[in-house]
C-alpha positions as CSV (number, residue, x, y, z in Angstrom):
1,X,41.2,61.1,88.2
2,X,41.0,57.6,86.7
3,X,43.6,54.9,87.7
4,X,43.9,51.2,88.3
5,X,44.9,51.4,92.0
6,X,43.1,48.1,92.9
7,X,44.4,45.7,90.1
8,X,46.9,43.1,91.4
9,X,47.0,44.3,95.0
10,X,48.2,41.5,97.3
11,X,46.5,43.0,100.4
12,X,42.8,42.7,98.9
13,X,40.5,39.5,97.8
14,X,40.1,39.4,93.9
15,X,38.0,37.7,91.9
16,X,40.0,35.9,89.2
17,X,40.6,37.3,85.8
18,X,38.2,36.4,83.4
19,X,35.6,35.2,86.0
20,X,34.1,38.7,87.0
21,X,31.0,38.5,84.7
22,X,30.5,34.6,85.9
23,X,30.5,36.1,89.3
24,X,27.8,38.7,88.4
25,X,25.8,35.9,86.7
26,X,25.9,33.7,89.9
27,X,24.8,36.7,92.1
28,X,21.9,37.5,89.8
29,X,20.6,34.1,90.0
30,X,21.0,34.0,93.8
31,X,18.9,37.2,94.0
32,X,16.3,36.0,91.5
33,X,15.9,32.9,93.6
34,X,15.6,34.6,96.6
35,X,13.0,37.1,95.1
36,X,11.0,34.4,93.8
37,X,11.3,32.3,97.0
38,X,10.0,35.3,99.1
39,X,7.4,36.5,96.7
40,X,4.1,37.1,98.2
41,X,0.6,37.4,97.0
42,X,1.3,35.0,93.8
43,X,0.8,31.3,93.2
44,X,3.6,28.8,92.4
45,X,3.1,29.3,88.5
46,X,3.2,33.1,88.8
47,X,6.2,32.8,91.1
48,X,8.1,30.8,88.5
49,X,6.9,32.6,85.4
50,X,6.5,36.3,86.4
51,X,9.4,38.8,85.7
52,X,11.3,40.3,88.5
53,X,10.6,44.0,89.5
54,X,13.5,46.0,88.0
55,X,13.1,48.7,90.7
56,X,13.3,46.1,93.3
57,X,16.7,44.1,91.9
58,X,18.1,47.7,91.3
59,X,17.8,48.9,94.8
60,X,19.0,45.5,96.1
61,X,22.0,46.0,93.8
62,X,22.8,49.6,94.8
63,X,22.3,48.7,98.5
64,X,24.7,45.5,98.0
65,X,27.4,47.9,96.7
66,X,26.9,50.4,99.8
67,X,27.3,47.7,102.6
68,X,30.2,46.1,100.7
69,X,31.9,49.7,100.4
70,X,31.0,50.4,103.9
71,X,32.4,47.0,105.1
72,X,35.5,47.5,103.1
73,X,36.6,51.1,103.8
74,X,35.7,52.1,100.5
75,X,34.7,55.8,100.4
76,X,31.2,56.2,99.0
77,X,32.1,58.9,96.7
78,X,34.8,56.7,95.2
79,X,32.0,54.0,94.7
80,X,29.5,56.7,93.1
81,X,31.9,58.5,90.7
82,X,33.3,55.0,89.6
83,X,29.7,53.4,88.9
84,X,28.6,56.8,87.3
85,X,31.4,56.3,84.9
86,X,30.6,52.7,84.2
87,X,26.9,53.4,83.7
88,X,27.7,56.4,81.5
89,X,30.0,54.1,79.4
90,X,26.9,51.9,79.0
91,X,24.7,54.3,77.9
92,X,26.9,56.2,75.6
93,X,28.6,52.9,74.0
94,X,26.1,50.1,75.0
95,X,28.9,48.2,76.1
96,X,27.8,45.3,78.3
97,X,29.4,43.0,80.8
98,X,33.1,44.2,81.7
99,X,36.1,42.7,83.5
100,X,37.4,46.2,84.4
101,X,36.1,49.4,86.0
102,X,37.7,53.0,86.0
103,X,38.2,53.8,89.5
104,X,37.5,57.6,90.2
105,X,39.4,58.6,93.5
106,X,37.6,60.4,96.0
107,X,39.9,63.4,96.0
108,X,38.9,64.1,99.9
């Protein structure tokens, strides 16, 4: 089931409309800085110039969403189904940054 159950709910904290991509860009910059600051076995030039490990930032992003879901009482199944839908659209349509996501409710 797909719905917009969270949009405008006054009992939830929201990211302002039109600012979600900006918030994602900010969090990406924070992770970029953190990974570079804590990089081991590289010199300062490499720390600044090497690309980040995609496996590492994907795991961190995944774990971040799990922590947020748990902290806010969201079902992990709802999170998983919703993100599967978003990534499926990215794969099929090549659509990039979004302002909205389809929420697939946990039937349990």
